Every structure is written in C-alpha cells, then in structure tokens.
C-alpha positions in Angstrom: 144.9 116.9 161.7 147.0 114.3 160.0 145.3 111.3 161.7 141.8 112.7 162.1 140.1 109.6 160.6 142.0 107.3 162.9 141.2 109.4 165.9 137.5 109.6 165.0 137.4 105.8 164.4 139.1 105.2 167.8 136.6 107.4 169.6 133.7 105.6 167.9 135.1 102.2 168.8 135.7 103.4 172.4 132.2 104.9 172.7 130.7 101.6 171.3 132.6 99.5 173.8 131.7 101.7 176.8 128.0 101.9 175.9 127.5 98.3 174.7 126.6 96.8 178.2 123.9 99.5 178.6 122.5 99.2 175.1 122.5 95.4 175.2 120.4 95.3 178.4 117.8 97.9 177.4 114.4 96.5 178.2 115.6 93.4 179.9 114.9 93.8 183.6 115.9 91.0 185.9 113.1 89.0 187.5 112.1 90.3 190.9 112.6 87.9 193.8 109.9 85.6 194.7 110.0 85.8 198.6 108.7 82.8 200.4 106.7 83.8 203.5 105.2 80.4 203.9 107.0 79.1 207.0 105.5 77.0 209.8 105.4 79.9 212.3 103.8 82.3 209.8 101.2 79.6 208.8 100.2 79.2 212.4 99.6 83.0 213.0 96.0 84.0 213.1 96.9 87.6 212.0 100.0 87.7 209.8 102.1 90.7 210.7 105.6 91.8 211.3 107.1 94.1 213.8 106.2 97.0 211.5 104.1 97.3 208.3 105.2 95.6 205.1 106.1 98.9 203.3 108.2 100.1 206.2 110.0 96.7 206.5 110.8 96.6 202.7 112.3 100.1 202.7 113.8 100.4 206.2 114.5 97.0 207.6 118.3 97.5 207.5 118.0 100.7 209.4 115.7 99.1 211.9 118.3 96.3 212.4 121.1 98.8 212.8 118.9 100.7 215.4 118.2 97.4 217.2 121.9 96.6 217.3 122.8 100.0 218.7 119.9 99.8 221.3 120.7 96.3 222.4 124.5 96.4 222.5 125.3 100.0 223.2 122.3 101.1 225.3 121.3 97.8 226.9 117.7 98.2 225.8 116.3 94.8 224.7 112.7 95.9 224.1 111.3 97.4 220.9 108.0 99.2 220.8 106.5 99.1 217.3 104.4 101.8 215.7 101.2 99.9 216.7 102.4 99.8 220.4 103.3 96.1 220.5 106.5 95.2 222.3 109.1 92.9 220.8 112.4 91.4 222.0 115.3 93.0 220.1 116.8 89.8 218.6 117.7 88.9 215.1 117.6 85.2 215.9 114.6 85.1 218.2 112.4 87.8 216.6 113.2 88.1 212.9 114.4 84.6 212.1 111.8 83.0 214.3 109.2 83.8 211.6 111.5 84.2 208.6 113.2 80.8 209.1 113.8 80.3 205.4 116.9 82.6 205.0 117.8 81.2 201.5 114.3 81.8 200.2 113.6 85.1 202.0 116.7 87.1 202.9 119.1 85.8 200.3 116.7 86.1 197.4 116.2 89.8 198.0 119.8 90.6 198.9 121.1 88.8 195.8 118.6 90.7 193.6 119.7 94.0 195.1 123.4 93.0 195.1 123.9 93.9 198.7 126.0 91.9 201.2 124.7 92.6 204.7 127.1 91.8 207.6 124.6 90.3 210.0 126.1 86.9 209.9 129.6 88.1 210.5 128.6 88.0 214.2 125.4 85.9 214.2 125.3 82.2 213.4 123.8 81.2 210.2 120.3 79.8 210.9 119.4 76.2 210.3 117.1 76.2 207.3 113.6 75.0 207.6 112.8 73.8 204.1 109.2 73.3 203.3 
C-alpha cells in the first residue's frame, strides 16, 4: 500500500462529510406544530368532535380521505357512517373544511412539519381562509 495514508485520510474525510448532518442535529428536534382548532364553527359546537376520534384522525385521516374519494367518485356513495354511528356527507369542502376552515394554521402546519405534500387541492379549490 503505497498511498495507504492518503486513502485512510480520504475515507475519514468522506465519513465525516456524510455523517456531519446527522451528528450536527443530534438532540435538536424541530418544534411540533401548534394546530389551531379555534374556528367559528368549532367554537359554536356544544360537543366538540370530528367524524372519528382524535387519535384515529391523526393517524389515519389521509386513508380516510382516500376511502372517501373512492366511495364518492367510484362507488357513488356520498354518505359516511362513523364508528359512533353518526352519518356524514362525504365532502372535503363541506364536511372537513367546514369546521377546519383555517387551512394554513391547521392542515399546512402539520403537513409542513411532516414534509408531505398532499394532492387534495390538485382537484379541489383552495378554501378561503377564515383568519381569527
């Protein structure tokens, strides 16, 4: 090995450059989103609830929206029966965004934090923001 020292030095520099972003960010978690649920419609509700429980909606809302899309557009079913037995109209605009009217402070905060880019508004119109 005529150039062993140079090879080892090169590998060390490479390993340092590759691991630097991970080592630099150890212990520095990004702040969690502060979701704003204080909208006029939610304030007026006597019992504040969504179509499904909060834990389910946090984990499965995108799957629920995909299922709603398939039911409404492909099956022609426009009614959703929740786990509590309540019936809801399958509609992003009239069901979800009726209560969650502050898209920038609710939807976008969480989607930006998770670095996801949902395609809901490729077809749906962007809602008019109700800023409180």
